[in-house]
C-alpha positions in Angstrom: 125.7 203.3 6.6 124.0 200.0 7.4 126.4 198.2 5.0 129.4 199.8 6.8 128.0 198.7 10.2 127.5 195.1 8.9 131.1 194.9 7.7 132.3 196.2 11.1 130.3 193.6 12.9 131.5 190.8 10.6 135.1 192.0 11.0 134.8 192.1 14.7 133.4 188.6 14.8 136.1 187.2 12.6 138.8 188.9 14.7 137.2 187.4 17.9 137.2 183.9 16.3 140.9 184.2 15.2 141.9 185.4 18.7 139.9 182.6 20.4 141.3 179.8 18.3 144.9 180.9 18.6 144.6 181.3 22.3 143.1 177.9 22.7 145.7 176.1 20.6 148.6 177.6 22.5 147.2 176.2 25.8 149.3 173.2 26.8 147.5 169.9 26.3 146.9 167.8 29.4 148.6 164.4 28.9 146.2 161.6 28.3 146.3 158.3 30.1 148.2 156.6 27.3 150.7 159.3 26.4 153.4 158.1 28.8 153.1 154.5 27.6 153.2 155.7 24.0 156.3 157.7 24.6 158.1 154.8 26.4 157.2 152.2 23.7 158.4 154.4 20.8 161.7 155.3 22.5 162.4 151.7 23.7 165.3 150.1 21.8 166.3 147.3 24.2 164.9 143.8 24.2 163.4 144.0 20.7 161.7 140.9 19.7 163.6 140.6 16.5 167.3 141.4 16.3 168.6 143.5 13.4 170.8 140.6 12.4 167.9 138.0 12.4 167.5 135.9 9.3 164.7 136.9 6.9 161.6 134.7 7.3 161.6 133.9 3.5 164.9 132.1 4.0 163.2 129.6 6.3 160.5 128.4 3.9 162.7 126.0 2.0 163.3 124.0 5.2 159.6 123.3 5.9 158.3 119.8 5.3 156.6 119.1 2.0 152.9 118.6 1.8 151.6 115.2 0.7 149.5 112.2 1.8 146.5 114.5 2.0 148.2 117.1 4.0 148.4 120.8 2.9 151.0 123.3 4.0 149.7 126.9 3.9 152.1 129.7 4.7 150.4 132.1 7.0 153.1 134.5 8.2 156.6 135.5 7.1 158.6 138.3 8.6 162.1 139.1 9.7 163.2 136.3 12.0 160.1 134.2 11.6 158.1 132.0 9.2 154.9 130.0 9.9 152.7 127.6 8.1 149.4 125.8 8.9 149.3 122.1 8.5 145.9 121.1 7.2 144.2 117.8 6.3 140.7 117.4 5.1 140.0 121.1 5.5 140.9 120.9 9.2 143.7 122.9 10.8 145.9 120.3 12.5 148.9 122.3 13.6 151.0 125.4 13.1 154.6 124.8 12.1 157.2 127.5 12.5 160.8 128.5 12.5 162.1 131.5 14.4 165.5 133.1 14.8 166.4 133.3 18.5 169.1 135.9 18.1 168.7 138.7 20.6 166.0 136.8 22.7 166.2 134.4 25.6 164.0 131.8 23.7 166.9 129.3 23.5 167.5 129.2 27.3 164.6 126.8 27.8 166.6 124.1 25.9 169.7 124.3 28.2 168.3 121.6 30.5 166.6 119.5 27.9 167.2 115.8 28.2 164.9 114.9 25.2 166.1 115.0 21.6 164.2 115.0 18.3 166.1 114.5 15.1 169.3 114.8 17.2 168.5 118.3 18.5 167.4 119.3 22.0 163.6 119.3 22.4 161.1 120.7 24.9 157.4 120.3 25.4 155.7 123.6 26.2 152.4 122.9 27.8 150.3 120.1 26.3 150.1 121.5 22.7 153.6 122.6 21.7 156.8 120.8 20.9 160.0 122.8 20.0 163.5 121.9 19.0 166.6 124.1 18.9 168.7 123.8 15.7 171.7 126.1 16.2 170.1 129.5 16.8 166.8 128.5 15.3 163.7 127.3 17.1 161.5 124.9 15.2 158.1 124.5 16.6 154.9 122.5 16.1 151.8 123.7 17.8 148.7 121.4 17.9 145.5 123.1 16.7 143.4 120.0 16.9 143.0 117.5 19.7 143.8 114.6 17.3 147.3 116.0 16.7 149.3 114.6 19.6 152.9 115.0 20.9 154.0 112.1 18.8 152.6 113.7 15.6 154.4 117.0 16.5 157.7 115.1 16.9 157.2 113.3 13.6 156.5 116.6 11.8 159.5 118.3 13.4 161.7 115.6 12.0 160.3 116.2 8.5 161.8 119.7 8.5 165.2 119.9 6.7 167.0 120.2 10.0 170.5 119.6 8.6 170.0 122.3 6.0 168.7 124.7 8.6 171.7 124.0 10.9 174.0 125.2 8.1 172.0 128.4 7.5 174.0 131.5 8.6 
């Protein structure tokens, strides 16, 4: 008799737990503070940073300047529409060099009023540390990472890119 009563109590407890958990899980969840933003960002298809037709980053690497004279070129990032390399000398990061595809972005608009040219291409200074040129639909940029790497150094390194080859890239 005690054994039968114990089984009944255990069965009643298990049934209570099952009913409680199913009742709780069917209660609608109150939206969290980030749920709406998550929903919007995952559904957003306009103004993507990289267009589907953008050039693969690996295509850009052959246009970067060669290392030499104590300089090292270390590729740091490569993805669709973008490639980047650090320019180092004596173990010090001097600059970031990059090529990006401007397809589907408004990045090229800053060059429309440019009066400066580097290597025959429109150039702009962005702040005190960046110099960029527009080669067709591609932006080629040098970003100083050390105070010793001046605007004239950035212009020199931008001209070391294979700009003519890049201009023929489709």
